[in-house]
Structure formats: C-alpha cells, structure tokens
PDBQT receptor file of N, H, CA, C and O in Angstrom, charges set to zero:
ATOM      1  N   MET A   1      36.935  36.286  30.383  1.00  0.00    +0.000 N 
ATOM      2  CA  MET A   1      37.510  35.400  31.373  1.00  0.00    +0.000 C 
ATOM      3  C   MET A   1      36.857  34.028  31.208  1.00  0.00    +0.000 C 
ATOM      4  O   MET A   1      35.643  33.927  31.033  1.00  0.00    +0.000 OA
ATOM      5  N   THR A   2      37.659  32.993  31.265  1.00  0.00    +0.000 N 
ATOM      6  H   THR A   2      38.646  33.075  31.407  1.00  0.00    +0.000 HD
ATOM      7  CA  THR A   2      37.148  31.639  31.098  1.00  0.00    +0.000 C 
ATOM      8  C   THR A   2      37.071  30.933  32.440  1.00  0.00    +0.000 C 
ATOM      9  O   THR A   2      37.565  31.431  33.451  1.00  0.00    +0.000 OA
ATOM     10  N   LYS A   3      36.453  29.784  32.432  1.00  0.00    +0.000 N 
ATOM     11  H   LYS A   3      36.052  29.380  31.610  1.00  0.00    +0.000 HD
ATOM     12  CA  LYS A   3      36.363  28.978  33.652  1.00  0.00    +0.000 C 
ATOM     13  C   LYS A   3      37.765  28.628  34.163  1.00  0.00    +0.000 C 
ATOM     14  O   LYS A   3      37.983  28.533  35.371  1.00  0.00    +0.000 OA
ATOM     15  N   ASP A   4      38.713  28.437  33.240  1.00  0.00    +0.000 N 
ATOM     16  H   ASP A   4      38.537  28.513  32.259  1.00  0.00    +0.000 HD
ATOM     17  CA  ASP A   4      40.076  28.050  33.619  1.00  0.00    +0.000 C 
ATOM     18  C   ASP A   4      40.791  29.109  34.443  1.00  0.00    +0.000 C 
ATOM     19  O   ASP A   4      41.622  28.774  35.286  1.00  0.00    +0.000 OA
ATOM     20  N   THR A   5      40.484  30.382  34.214  1.00  0.00    +0.000 N 
ATOM     21  H   THR A   5      39.808  30.655  33.529  1.00  0.00    +0.000 HD
ATOM     22  CA  THR A   5      41.209  31.462  34.877  1.00  0.00    +0.000 C 
ATOM     23  C   THR A   5      40.277  32.426  35.591  1.00  0.00    +0.000 C 
ATOM     24  O   THR A   5      40.603  33.603  35.741  1.00  0.00    +0.000 OA
ATOM     25  N   ALA A   6      39.145  31.953  36.023  1.00  0.00    +0.000 N 
ATOM     26  H   ALA A   6      38.881  30.996  35.901  1.00  0.00    +0.000 HD
ATOM     27  CA  ALA A   6      38.156  32.806  36.666  1.00  0.00    +0.000 C 
ATOM     28  C   ALA A   6      38.683  33.379  37.982  1.00  0.00    +0.000 C 
ATOM     29  O   ALA A   6      39.497  32.752  38.660  1.00  0.00    +0.000 OA
ATOM     30  N   ILE A   7      38.219  34.557  38.329  1.00  0.00    +0.000 N 
ATOM     31  H   ILE A   7      37.557  35.066  37.778  1.00  0.00    +0.000 HD
ATOM     32  CA  ILE A   7      38.555  35.180  39.605  1.00  0.00    +0.000 C 
ATOM     33  C   ILE A   7      37.332  35.086  40.498  1.00  0.00    +0.000 C 
ATOM     34  O   ILE A   7      36.233  35.467  40.094  1.00  0.00    +0.000 OA
ATOM     35  N   LYS A   8      37.514  34.589  41.693  1.00  0.00    +0.000 N 
ATOM     36  H   LYS A   8      38.406  34.280  42.021  1.00  0.00    +0.000 HD
ATOM     37  CA  LYS A   8      36.425  34.452  42.649  1.00  0.00    +0.000 C 
ATOM     38  C   LYS A   8      36.496  35.608  43.640  1.00  0.00    +0.000 C 
ATOM     39  O   LYS A   8      37.559  36.197  43.839  1.00  0.00    +0.000 OA
ATOM     40  N   LEU A   9      35.376  35.927  44.254  1.00  0.00    +0.000 N 
ATOM     41  H   LEU A   9      34.513  35.449  44.092  1.00  0.00    +0.000 HD
ATOM     42  CA  LEU A   9      35.330  36.970  45.268  1.00  0.00    +0.000 C 
ATOM     43  C   LEU A   9      35.057  36.344  46.627  1.00  0.00    +0.000 C 
ATOM     44  O   LEU A   9      34.217  35.454  46.763  1.00  0.00    +0.000 OA
ATOM     45  N   PHE A  10      35.785  36.827  47.633  1.00  0.00    +0.000 N 
ATOM     46  H   PHE A  10      36.468  37.549  47.523  1.00  0.00    +0.000 HD
ATOM     47  CA  PHE A  10      35.587  36.395  49.010  1.00  0.00    +0.000 C 
ATOM     48  C   PHE A  10      35.715  37.637  49.870  1.00  0.00    +0.000 C 
ATOM     49  O   PHE A  10      36.767  38.276  49.877  1.00  0.00    +0.000 OA
ATOM     50  N   ASN A  11      34.675  37.987  50.588  1.00  0.00    +0.000 N 
ATOM     51  H   ASN A  11      33.820  37.467  50.582  1.00  0.00    +0.000 HD
ATOM     52  CA  ASN A  11      34.659  39.240  51.375  1.00  0.00    +0.000 C 
ATOM     53  C   ASN A  11      35.024  40.436  50.498  1.00  0.00    +0.000 C 
ATOM     54  O   ASN A  11      35.775  41.316  50.918  1.00  0.00    +0.000 OA
ATOM     55  N   ASP A  12      34.490  40.461  49.285  1.00  0.00    +0.000 N 
ATOM     56  H   ASP A  12      33.880  39.746  48.944  1.00  0.00    +0.000 HD
ATOM     57  CA  ASP A  12      34.732  41.540  48.316  1.00  0.00    +0.000 C 
ATOM     58  C   ASP A  12      36.182  41.667  47.884  1.00  0.00    +0.000 C 
ATOM     59  O   ASP A  12      36.570  42.709  47.356  1.00  0.00    +0.000 OA
ATOM     60  N   LYS A  13      36.985  40.652  48.089  1.00  0.00    +0.000 N 
ATOM     61  H   LYS A  13      36.670  39.805  48.518  1.00  0.00    +0.000 HD
ATOM     62  CA  LYS A  13      38.384  40.637  47.633  1.00  0.00    +0.000 C 
ATOM     63  C   LYS A  13      38.514  39.585  46.543  1.00  0.00    +0.000 C 
ATOM     64  O   LYS A  13      37.816  38.572  46.561  1.00  0.00    +0.000 OA
ATOM     65  N   GLN A  14      39.412  39.831  45.593  1.00  0.00    +0.000 N 
ATOM     66  H   GLN A  14      39.979  40.654  45.579  1.00  0.00    +0.000 HD
ATOM     67  CA  GLN A  14      39.597  38.906  44.486  1.00  0.00    +0.000 C 
ATOM     68  C   GLN A  14      40.547  37.776  44.867  1.00  0.00    +0.000 C 
ATOM     69  O   GLN A  14      41.591  38.003  45.480  1.00  0.00    +0.000 OA
ATOM     70  N   ILE A  15      40.167  36.553  44.493  1.00  0.00    +0.000 N 
ATOM     71  H   ILE A  15      39.320  36.369  43.995  1.00  0.00    +0.000 HD
ATOM     72  CA  ILE A  15      40.999  35.375  44.691  1.00  0.00    +0.000 C 
ATOM     73  C   ILE A  15      41.236  34.766  43.311  1.00  0.00    +0.000 C 
ATOM     74  O   ILE A  15      40.287  34.388  42.624  1.00  0.00    +0.000 OA
ATOM     75  N   ARG A  16      42.495  34.672  42.908  1.00  0.00    +0.000 N 
ATOM     76  H   ARG A  16      43.267  34.979  43.465  1.00  0.00    +0.000 HD
ATOM     77  CA  ARG A  16      42.808  34.064  41.613  1.00  0.00    +0.000 C 
ATOM     78  C   ARG A  16      42.619  32.552  41.704  1.00  0.00    +0.000 C 
ATOM     79  O   ARG A  16      42.985  31.922  42.696  1.00  0.00    +0.000 OA
ATOM     80  N   THR A  17      42.043  31.986  40.647  1.00  0.00    +0.000 N 
ATOM     81  H   THR A  17      41.746  32.498  39.841  1.00  0.00    +0.000 HD
ATOM     82  CA  THR A  17      41.760  30.556  40.621  1.00  0.00    +0.000 C 
ATOM     83  C   THR A  17      42.179  29.948  39.295  1.00  0.00    +0.000 C 
ATOM     84  O   THR A  17      42.408  30.648  38.309  1.00  0.00    +0.000 OA
ATOM     85  N   HIS A  18      42.274  28.623  39.298  1.00  0.00    +0.000 N 
ATOM     86  H   HIS A  18      42.088  28.054  40.099  1.00  0.00    +0.000 HD
ATOM     87  CA  HIS A  18      42.546  27.871  38.073  1.00  0.00    +0.000 C 
ATOM     88  C   HIS A  18      41.777  26.561  38.139  1.00  0.00    +0.000 C 
ATOM     89  O   HIS A  18      41.824  25.866  39.154  1.00  0.00    +0.000 OA
ATOM     90  N   TRP A  19      41.075  26.221  37.075  1.00  0.00    +0.000 N 
ATOM     91  H   TRP A  19      41.037  26.786  36.251  1.00  0.00    +0.000 HD
ATOM     92  CA  TRP A  19      40.330  24.962  36.988  1.00  0.00    +0.000 C 
ATOM     93  C   TRP A  19      41.169  23.951  36.222  1.00  0.00    +0.000 C 
ATOM     94  O   TRP A  19      41.598  24.226  35.101  1.00  0.00    +0.000 OA
ATOM     95  N   ASP A  20      41.408  22.778  36.817  1.00  0.00    +0.000 N 
ATOM     96  H   ASP A  20      41.060  22.555  37.727  1.00  0.00    +0.000 HD
ATOM     97  CA  ASP A  20      42.146  21.707  36.167  1.00  0.00    +0.000 C 
ATOM     98  C   ASP A  20      41.133  20.685  35.646  1.00  0.00    +0.000 C 
ATOM     99  O   ASP A  20      40.485  19.990  36.429  1.00  0.00    +0.000 OA
ATOM    100  N   ASN A  21      41.003  20.599  34.324  1.00  0.00    +0.000 N 
ATOM    101  H   ASN A  21      41.529  21.164  33.688  1.00  0.00    +0.000 HD
ATOM    102  CA  ASN A  21      40.026  19.697  33.717  1.00  0.00    +0.000 C 
ATOM    103  C   ASN A  21      40.335  18.227  33.988  1.00  0.00    +0.000 C 
ATOM    104  O   ASN A  21      39.418  17.432  34.193  1.00  0.00    +0.000 OA
ATOM    105  N   GLU A  22      41.603  17.861  33.990  1.00  0.00    +0.000 N 
ATOM    106  H   GLU A  22      42.348  18.507  33.823  1.00  0.00    +0.000 HD
ATOM    107  CA  GLU A  22      41.969  16.455  34.204  1.00  0.00    +0.000 C 
ATOM    108  C   GLU A  22      41.603  15.989  35.614  1.00  0.00    +0.000 C 
ATOM    109  O   GLU A  22      41.042  14.907  35.790  1.00  0.00    +0.000 OA
ATOM    110  N   GLN A  23      41.920  16.805  36.607  1.00  0.00    +0.000 N 
ATOM    111  H   GLN A  23      42.376  17.683  36.464  1.00  0.00    +0.000 HD
ATOM    112  CA  GLN A  23      41.633  16.441  37.997  1.00  0.00    +0.000 C 
ATOM    113  C   GLN A  23      40.230  16.865  38.433  1.00  0.00    +0.000 C 
ATOM    114  O   GLN A  23      39.733  16.439  39.476  1.00  0.00    +0.000 OA
ATOM    115  N   GLU A  24      39.602  17.714  37.613  1.00  0.00    +0.000 N 
ATOM    116  H   GLU A  24      40.005  18.060  36.765  1.00  0.00    +0.000 HD
ATOM    117  CA  GLU A  24      38.303  18.285  37.929  1.00  0.00    +0.000 C 
ATOM    118  C   GLU A  24      38.313  18.934  39.316  1.00  0.00    +0.000 C 
ATOM    119  O   GLU A  24      37.478  18.642  40.172  1.00  0.00    +0.000 OA
ATOM    120  N   LYS A  25      39.290  19.826  39.502  1.00  0.00    +0.000 N 
ATOM    121  H   LYS A  25      39.969  20.063  38.807  1.00  0.00    +0.000 HD
ATOM    122  CA  LYS A  25      39.470  20.530  40.775  1.00  0.00    +0.000 C 
ATOM    123  C   LYS A  25      39.768  22.001  40.521  1.00  0.00    +0.000 C 
ATOM    124  O   LYS A  25      40.357  22.371  39.505  1.00  0.00    +0.000 OA
ATOM    125  N   TRP A  26      39.345  22.827  41.471  1.00  0.00    +0.000 N 
ATOM    126  H   TRP A  26      38.866  22.526  42.296  1.00  0.00    +0.000 HD
ATOM    127  CA  TRP A  26      39.732  24.230  41.487  1.00  0.00    +0.000 C 
ATOM    128  C   TRP A  26      41.014  24.365  42.304  1.00  0.00    +0.000 C 
ATOM    129  O   TRP A  26      41.184  23.685  43.315  1.00  0.00    +0.000 OA
ATOM    130  N   PHE A  27      41.902  25.232  41.871  1.00  0.00    +0.000 N 
ATOM    131  H   PHE A  27      41.764  25.785  41.049  1.00  0.00    +0.000 HD
ATOM    132  CA  PHE A  27      43.085  25.604  42.625  1.00  0.00    +0.000 C 
ATOM    133  C   PHE A  27      42.999  27.101  42.886  1.00  0.00    +0.000 C 
ATOM    134  O   PHE A  27      42.611  27.873  42.009  1.00  0.00    +0.000 OA
ATOM    135  N   PHE A  28      43.367  27.504  44.100  1.00  0.00    +0.000 N 
ATOM    136  H   PHE A  28      43.683  26.877  44.812  1.00  0.00    +0.000 HD
ATOM    137  CA  PHE A  28      43.266  28.898  44.520  1.00  0.00    +0.000 C 
ATOM    138  C   PHE A  28      44.642  29.439  44.856  1.00  0.00    +0.000 C 
ATOM    139  O   PHE A  28      45.499  28.704  45.346  1.00  0.00    +0.000 OA
ATOM    140  N   SER A  29      44.859  30.725  44.595  1.00  0.00    +0.000 N 
ATOM    141  H   SER A  29      44.162  31.322  44.197  1.00  0.00    +0.000 HD
ATOM    142  CA  SER A  29      46.114  31.376  44.946  1.00  0.00    +0.000 C 
ATOM    143  C   SER A  29      46.198  31.504  46.462  1.00  0.00    +0.000 C 
ATOM    144  O   SER A  29      45.404  32.216  47.077  1.00  0.00    +0.000 OA
ATOM    145  N   ILE A  30      47.164  30.812  47.061  1.00  0.00    +0.000 N 
ATOM    146  H   ILE A  30      47.809  30.233  46.562  1.00  0.00    +0.000 HD
ATOM    147  CA  ILE A  30      47.305  30.838  48.522  1.00  0.00    +0.000 C 
ATOM    148  C   ILE A  30      47.677  32.241  49.005  1.00  0.00    +0.000 C 
ATOM    149  O   ILE A  30      47.277  32.644  50.098  1.00  0.00    +0.000 OA
ATOM    150  N   VAL A  31      48.428  32.976  48.213  1.00  0.00    +0.000 N 
ATOM    151  H   VAL A  31      48.753  32.649  47.326  1.00  0.00    +0.000 HD
ATOM    152  CA  VAL A  31      48.791  34.344  48.608  1.00  0.00    +0.000 C 
ATOM    153  C   VAL A  31      47.541  35.218  48.672  1.00  0.00    +0.000 C 
ATOM    154  O   VAL A  31      47.407  36.039  49.579  1.00  0.00    +0.000 OA
ATOM    155  N   ASP A  32      46.631  35.050  47.723  1.00  0.00    +0.000 N 
ATOM    156  H   ASP A  32      46.740  34.383  46.986  1.00  0.00    +0.000 HD
ATOM    157  CA  ASP A  32      45.384  35.812  47.745  1.00  0.00    +0.000 C 
ATOM    158  C   ASP A  32      44.534  35.429  48.956  1.00  0.00    +0.000 C 
ATOM    159  O   ASP A  32      43.948  36.296  49.604  1.00  0.00    +0.000 OA
ATOM    160  N   VAL A  33      44.468  34.142  49.260  1.00  0.00    +0.000 N 
ATOM    161  H   VAL A  33      44.945  33.437  48.734  1.00  0.00    +0.000 HD
ATOM    162  CA  VAL A  33      43.690  33.677  50.413  1.00  0.00    +0.000 C 
ATOM    163  C   VAL A  33      44.294  34.210  51.709  1.00  0.00    +0.000 C 
ATOM    164  O   VAL A  33      43.563  34.683  52.579  1.00  0.00    +0.000 OA
ATOM    165  N   VAL A  34      45.623  34.139  51.849  1.00  0.00    +0.000 N 
ATOM    166  H   VAL A  34      46.216  33.754  51.142  1.00  0.00    +0.000 HD
ATOM    167  CA  VAL A  34      46.288  34.667  53.043  1.00  0.00    +0.000 C 
ATOM    168  C   VAL A  34      46.018  36.160  53.173  1.00  0.00    +0.000 C 
ATOM    169  O   VAL A  34      45.780  36.657  54.274  1.00  0.00    +0.000 OA
ATOM    170  N   GLY A  35      46.053  36.878  52.050  1.00  0.00    +0.000 N 
ATOM    171  H   GLY A  35      46.247  36.475  51.155  1.00  0.00    +0.000 HD
ATOM    172  CA  GLY A  35      45.781  38.310  52.078  1.00  0.00    +0.000 C 
ATOM    173  C   GLY A  35      44.385  38.633  52.572  1.00  0.00    +0.000 C 
ATOM    174  O   GLY A  35      44.200  39.574  53.344  1.00  0.00    +0.000 OA
ATOM    175  N   VAL A  36      43.404  37.864  52.137  1.00  0.00    +0.000 N 
ATOM    176  H   VAL A  36      43.554  37.099  51.510  1.00  0.00    +0.000 HD
ATOM    177  CA  VAL A  36      42.019  38.095  52.569  1.00  0.00    +0.000 C 
ATOM    178  C   VAL A  36      41.854  37.745  54.037  1.00  0.00    +0.000 C 
ATOM    179  O   VAL A  36      41.277  38.522  54.798  1.00  0.00    +0.000 OA
ATOM    180  N   LEU A  37      42.356  36.582  54.444  1.00  0.00    +0.000 N 
ATOM    181  H   LEU A  37      42.825  35.952  53.826  1.00  0.00    +0.000 HD
ATOM    182  CA  LEU A  37      42.149  36.138  55.822  1.00  0.00    +0.000 C 
ATOM    183  C   LEU A  37      42.941  36.951  56.844  1.00  0.00    +0.000 C 
ATOM    184  O   LEU A  37      42.471  37.162  57.962  1.00  0.00    +0.000 OA
ATOM    185  N   SER A  38      44.134  37.407  56.473  1.00  0.00    +0.000 N 
ATOM    186  H   SER A  38      44.515  37.236  55.565  1.00  0.00    +0.000 HD
ATOM    187  CA  SER A  38      44.965  38.167  57.408  1.00  0.00    +0.000 C 
ATOM    188  C   SER A  38      44.730  39.672  57.301  1.00  0.00    +0.000 C 
ATOM    189  O   SER A  38      45.196  40.442  58.141  1.00  0.00    +0.000 OA
ATOM    190  N   GLU A  39      44.000  40.085  56.258  1.00  0.00    +0.000 N 
ATOM    191  H   GLU A  39      43.621  39.459  55.576  1.00  0.00    +0.000 HD
ATOM    192  CA  GLU A  39      43.783  41.502  55.967  1.00  0.00    +0.000 C 
ATOM    193  C   GLU A  39      45.109  42.246  55.817  1.00  0.00    +0.000 C 
ATOM    194  O   GLU A  39      45.203  43.435  56.123  1.00  0.00    +0.000 OA
ATOM    195  N   SER A  40      46.123  41.538  55.348  1.00  0.00    +0.000 N 
ATOM    196  H   SER A  40      46.047  40.573  55.100  1.00  0.00    +0.000 HD
ATOM    197  CA  SER A  40      47.453  42.106  55.154  1.00  0.00    +0.000 C 
ATOM    198  C   SER A  40      47.467  43.021  53.941  1.00  0.00    +0.000 C 
ATOM    199  O   SER A  40      46.833  42.727  52.927  1.00  0.00    +0.000 OA
ATOM    200  N   VAL A  41      48.190  44.131  54.045  1.00  0.00    +0.000 N 
ATOM    201  H   VAL A  41      48.704  44.370  54.868  1.00  0.00    +0.000 HD
ATOM    202  CA  VAL A  41      48.359  45.046  52.921  1.00  0.00    +0.000 C 
ATOM    203  C   VAL A  41      49.277  44.414  51.883  1.00  0.00    +0.000 C 
ATOM    204  O   VAL A  41      49.098  44.621  50.683  1.00  0.00    +0.000 OA
ATOM    205  N   ASN A  42      50.268  43.638  52.345  1.00  0.00    +0.000 N 
ATOM    206  H   ASN A  42      50.414  43.469  53.320  1.00  0.00    +0.000 HD
ATOM    207  CA  ASN A  42      51.231  42.989  51.468  1.00  0.00    +0.000 C 
ATOM    208  C   ASN A  42      51.289  41.495  51.803  1.00  0.00    +0.000 C 
ATOM    209  O   ASN A  42      52.175  41.071  52.544  1.00  0.00    +0.000 OA
ATOM    210  N   PRO A  43      50.366  40.696  51.274  1.00  0.00    +0.000 N 
ATOM    211  CA  PRO A  43      50.309  39.280  51.660  1.00  0.00    +0.000 C 
ATOM    212  C   PRO A  43      51.534  38.473  51.247  1.00  0.00    +0.000 C 
ATOM    213  O   PRO A  43      51.806  37.432  51.844  1.00  0.00    +0.000 OA
ATOM    214  N   GLN A  44      52.288  38.931  50.230  1.00  0.00    +0.000 N 
ATOM    215  H   GLN A  44      52.066  39.777  49.744  1.00  0.00    +0.000 HD
ATOM    216  CA  GLN A  44      53.502  38.218  49.843  1.00  0.00    +0.000 C 
ATOM    217  C   GLN A  44      54.510  38.211  50.993  1.00  0.00    +0.000 C 
ATOM    218  O   GLN A  44      55.147  37.188  51.242  1.00  0.00    +0.000 OA
ATOM    219  N   SER A  45      54.662  39.322  51.689  1.00  0.00    +0.000 N 
ATOM    220  H   SER A  45      54.145  40.153  51.487  1.00  0.00    +0.000 HD
ATOM    221  CA  SER A  45      55.600  39.367  52.807  1.00  0.00    +0.000 C 
ATOM    222  C   SER A  45      55.051  38.603  54.012  1.00  0.00    +0.000 C 
ATOM    223  O   SER A  45      55.818  38.010  54.771  1.00  0.00    +0.000 OA
ATOM    224  N   TYR A  46      53.732  38.614  54.190  1.00  0.00    +0.000 N 
ATOM    225  H   TYR A  46      53.109  39.095  53.573  1.00  0.00    +0.000 HD
ATOM    226  CA  TYR A  46      53.113  37.847  55.270  1.00  0.00    +0.000 C 
ATOM    227  C   TYR A  46      53.354  36.358  55.052  1.00  0.00    +0.000 C 
ATOM    228  O   TYR A  46      53.665  35.629  55.993  1.00  0.00    +0.000 OA
ATOM    229  N   TRP A  47      53.206  35.905  53.792  1.00  0.00    +0.000 N 
ATOM    230  H   TRP A  47      52.953  36.498  53.027  1.00  0.00    +0.000 HD
ATOM    231  CA  TRP A  47      53.396  34.505  53.456  1.00  0.00    +0.000 C 
ATOM    232  C   TRP A  47      54.853  34.096  53.681  1.00  0.00    +0.000 C 
ATOM    233  O   TRP A  47      55.111  32.975  54.118  1.00  0.00    +0.000 OA
ATOM    234  N   GLY A  48      55.801  34.974  53.396  1.00  0.00    +0.000 N 
ATOM    235  H   GLY A  48      55.592  35.885  53.041  1.00  0.00    +0.000 HD
ATOM    236  CA  GLY A  48      57.220  34.661  53.524  1.00  0.00    +0.000 C 
ATOM    237  C   GLY A  48      57.753  34.769  54.943  1.00  0.00    +0.000 C 
ATOM    238  O   GLY A  48      58.896  34.388  55.192  1.00  0.00    +0.000 OA
ATOM    239  N   SER A  49      56.966  35.270  55.872  1.00  0.00    +0.000 N 
ATOM    240  H   SER A  49      56.037  35.579  55.669  1.00  0.00    +0.000 HD
ATOM    241  CA  SER A  49      57.438  35.459  57.260  1.00  0.00    +0.000 C 
ATOM    242  C   SER A  49      57.642  34.160  57.963  1.00  0.00    +0.000 C 
ATOM    243  O   SER A  49      58.034  34.145  59.130  1.00  0.00    +0.000 OA
TER     244      SER A  49
C-alpha cells in the first residue's frame, strides 16, 4: 500500500483515503466516514437517505 492509497483507521474501522500530491491534501471516503460515525451496517443507504 502506498501513501496515495493508504487506509486509515478510526475507532478500529477502515477509512479509505487518497493523497493528492499537487494539492498536498488527504481526501477521505465520505461513505466510510458516515459509516463509522453513524455505526450504520450499510452506510451507502444511510448516505443516500
């Protein structure tokens, strides 16, 4: 796994990330974050509600 596609852990849950070299910023999967914060079994449906 590279810095560009590293997976971060938050409360023992995986959050997909992407590092943008040009902007020098991390981007996080909002669906993964919603899943961790809402403790939803299916965060895709929670996000679409």
